[in-house]
C-alpha positions in Angstrom: -34.9 143.2 28.0 -32.5 143.4 30.9 -33.0 146.0 33.7 -29.2 146.5 33.7 -27.7 148.5 30.9 -24.1 147.3 30.3 -23.6 149.6 27.3 -22.5 152.4 29.5 -19.2 152.2 31.3 -19.1 153.8 34.7 -17.1 157.1 34.7 -14.5 158.0 37.3 -17.1 159.7 39.4 -19.2 156.6 39.8 -18.7 154.3 42.7 -17.0 151.1 41.5 -19.5 148.2 41.9 -18.4 145.5 44.4 -18.4 141.8 43.7 -21.2 141.4 46.1 -23.4 144.0 44.5 -22.8 142.7 41.0 -23.4 139.2 42.0 -26.7 140.3 43.6 -27.8 141.9 40.4 -26.9 138.9 38.4 -28.8 136.5 40.8 -31.8 138.9 40.8 -31.9 138.9 37.0 -31.6 135.1 37.0 -34.5 134.7 39.5 -36.8 137.1 37.6 -36.3 135.7 34.1 -35.7 132.0 35.0 -32.9 132.1 32.4 -30.8 129.0 31.9 -27.2 128.8 33.2 -26.1 129.5 29.6 -27.9 132.8 29.6 -26.5 133.6 33.1 -23.0 132.8 31.8 -23.6 135.2 28.9 -24.7 137.9 31.3 -21.5 137.6 33.3 -19.4 137.5 30.1 -21.0 140.7 28.9 -20.4 142.4 32.3 -16.8 141.4 32.0 -16.4 142.7 28.4 -17.9 146.0 29.4 -15.6 146.4 32.4 -18.3 146.1 35.0 -16.4 143.3 36.7 -12.7 142.7 36.6 -10.9 139.5 35.5 -10.6 138.0 39.0 -14.3 138.5 39.8 -15.2 137.1 36.4 -13.1 134.0 37.0 -14.7 133.5 40.4 -18.3 133.8 39.0 -17.5 131.4 36.2 -16.0 129.0 38.7 -19.1 129.1 40.9 -21.4 128.5 38.0 -19.2 125.6 36.8 -19.8 123.7 40.1 -23.3 122.6 39.1 -21.8 120.9 35.9 -19.1 119.0 37.7 -19.2 115.9 39.9 -17.0 114.5 42.6 -15.9 111.9 40.1 -14.5 114.6 37.9 -12.1 116.1 40.4 -11.5 113.4 43.0 -8.1 112.0 44.0 -8.2 108.5 42.6 -7.9 105.4 44.8 -4.3 104.7 43.5 -3.1 108.0 44.8 -4.9 107.9 48.2 -2.8 107.9 51.3 -4.5 105.5 53.7 -3.8 104.0 57.1 -4.6 100.4 58.2 -6.1 100.2 61.7 -3.7 97.5 62.8 -0.6 99.6 61.9 1.6 100.5 64.8 1.4 104.2 65.6 5.1 104.8 64.6 4.3 103.5 61.1 1.3 105.7 61.0 3.4 108.7 62.0 5.9 107.9 59.3 3.2 107.8 56.6 1.8 111.1 57.9 5.2 112.8 57.7 6.0 111.4 54.3 2.7 112.5 52.7 2.2 115.8 54.5 -1.6 115.4 54.4 -3.7 116.4 57.4 -6.5 113.8 57.1 -6.3 110.0 56.4 -8.9 107.4 55.6 -8.5 104.4 57.9 -9.4 100.9 56.6 -9.6 97.5 58.2 -8.7 94.4 56.3 -9.6 95.5 52.8 -9.1 99.0 51.4 -12.8 99.1 50.5 -13.7 98.7 54.2 -13.0 102.3 55.4 -14.0 102.7 59.0 -13.3 106.4 59.4 -10.9 109.3 59.3 -7.9 110.1 61.4 -6.6 113.6 61.7 -2.8 113.9 61.8 -3.0 116.4 64.7 -5.0 113.9 66.8 -2.4 111.2 66.2 0.6 113.4 66.7 -0.7 114.5 70.1 -0.4 110.9 71.3 2.9 110.0 69.6 4.5 109.4 73.0 1.5 107.5 74.5 2.1 103.8 73.8 -1.1 102.9 75.5 -3.4 105.0 73.3 -6.1 103.0 71.4 -6.0 104.1 67.8 -9.7 103.4 67.3 -10.5 106.1 69.9 -9.0 108.7 67.5 -11.1 107.7 64.5 -13.7 110.2 63.3 -16.7 109.4 61.2 -16.2 109.3 57.4 -18.6 110.8 54.8 -19.4 108.6 51.8 -20.7 110.1 48.6 -21.3 108.8 45.0 -19.2 109.8 42.1 -22.2 111.6 40.7 -22.5 114.0 43.6 -22.6 117.6 42.2 -19.9 119.9 43.5 -22.2 122.7 44.4 -24.2 120.4 46.6 -21.1 118.8 48.1 -19.6 122.2 49.0 -22.8 123.1 50.8 -22.7 119.8 52.7 -19.0 120.4 53.6 -20.0 123.7 55.1 -23.0 122.5 57.0 -21.3 119.4 58.4 -18.0 121.2 59.0 -16.2 118.4 57.2 -13.2 118.7 54.8 -13.0 115.3 53.3 -15.4 112.7 51.7 -14.8 109.2 50.4 -16.1 108.7 46.9 -17.8 105.4 46.0 -18.4 103.9 42.6 -21.7 102.4 41.5 -20.9 99.1 43.1 -20.1 100.6 46.5 -16.3 100.3 46.2 -13.9 103.1 47.0 -13.0 105.0 43.9 -11.2 108.0 45.5 -11.6 110.9 47.9 -12.3 114.5 47.6 -11.6 117.4 49.9 -13.1 120.9 50.4 -9.8 122.3 48.9 -10.4 120.3 45.7 -13.9 121.9 45.4 -12.7 125.4 46.2 -9.9 125.1 43.6 -12.7 124.8 40.9 -13.7 128.3 41.9 -10.5 130.2 42.6 -7.9 128.1 40.9 -5.1 126.0 42.3 -4.5 126.6 46.0 -0.8 125.8 46.6 1.0 125.2 49.8 4.5 124.2 50.7 3.8 120.6 50.0 2.1 120.8 46.6 5.3 120.7 44.7 6.7 117.6 46.2 7.7 116.2 42.8 9.8 119.3 42.2 11.7 118.6 45.4 11.9 114.8 45.3 14.9 114.2 43.1 18.4 115.1 44.3 21.4 115.0 42.1 24.5 113.4 43.6 26.6 113.6 40.4 26.0 114.0 36.7 24.8 110.4 36.4 23.5 109.6 39.9 20.4 110.8 41.8 18.7 110.1 45.1 14.9 109.8 44.4 11.9 109.6 46.7 10.1 106.4 45.8 6.8 108.4 45.8 8.0 110.5 42.8 5.6 110.6 39.9 6.9 108.6 37.0 6.1 111.4 34.5 8.2 113.8 36.6 11.0 111.2 36.9 11.1 110.7 33.2 11.2 114.4 32.5 14.0 115.1 35.0 16.2 112.0 34.3 15.5 112.1 30.6 14.2 108.6 30.3 11.0 106.8 29.5 10.1 104.6 32.5 6.7 103.0 31.6 3.7 104.7 33.3 0.9 102.6 32.0 0.5 100.5 35.2 2.1 102.5 38.0 2.0 106.1 39.1 5.2 106.3 41.1 8.8 105.1 40.7 8.5 103.0 43.8 5.4 101.3 42.5 7.1 100.5 39.2 10.1 99.1 41.1 7.9 96.9 43.2 6.2 95.6 40.1 9.6 94.7 38.5 10.7 92.9 41.7 7.2 91.3 42.1 7.5 91.9 45.9 7.6 94.6 48.5 11.0 96.3 47.8 13.7 96.0 50.5 17.0 97.8 51.1 19.5 96.6 48.5 17.0 95.4 46.0 17.8 96.5 42.4 16.1 96.7 39.0 17.4 97.9 35.7 15.8 99.8 32.9 17.5 101.0 29.7 20.8 102.3 30.9 19.6 102.9 34.5 20.0 101.0 37.7 17.5 101.7 40.5 18.6 100.5 44.0 16.5 100.7 47.1 18.3 102.7 49.7 15.6 102.9 52.4 12.4 101.0 52.8 9.9 100.0 55.5 7.7 96.9 55.8 5.3 98.1 53.2 7.2 100.0 50.5 10.4 101.6 49.2 11.1 105.0 50.5 14.3 106.2 48.8 15.9 104.9 45.6 19.4 105.6 44.2 19.4 105.9 40.4 22.6 105.4 38.4 23.0 106.0 34.7 25.6 104.0 32.7 26.6 105.4 29.4 
């Protein structure tokens, strides 16, 4: 039998239990009885039902316990959506990539994308934007590599101990399959952590008239389809710019066009590696 009686609700005269005290009791119970995670989950659920812990605390407890059942491969950012820098890129091009993606940390590769040689922090690069003599390699920090099977509870502890915020996820053959950040892990506990850049898709399509739009090439195809009311194929590409490059069979350049259904997509701005802005026209 449990030492804690959850059948009695605390009255108004009782001190409300804090998250820390309740968690301590739960952990103590778990250690004494060596219950499985299933039984521990049931204990937390019962405490929630009886009003011992509120909904927010309950969600956090459940999130913490779920970490041991999830791996890096479950929540990582896939390789196709990674923003990476090539070591030979001129610093102005790196800065452009940083500003477009709004990320703070970037894997750096040399030659092939599987050959990641480290991580560059946006703040380190931006400090030297006016220094044309800076050697980019001097700004690279060590990268952490982990397997897809790494449990999130172990990874979170390693992030804290090493004071790192990003790890490169490798598949069983040693190839890069994605990346994972501390924020990705914490979101499994507390839910989505939004910042001003998380809703980029919601601010990436700008109407110019009833049948004309200016679209960021990085816009997700699913969002594009929903907004424009079309059905651009998403089976091979994630972004509108990626689809356009596939149709052209080359790196898009300014003035390049492609058609789909009753839409014409024209590249308005591009760099040496990809399209940046696309004007979309619908013809009835």
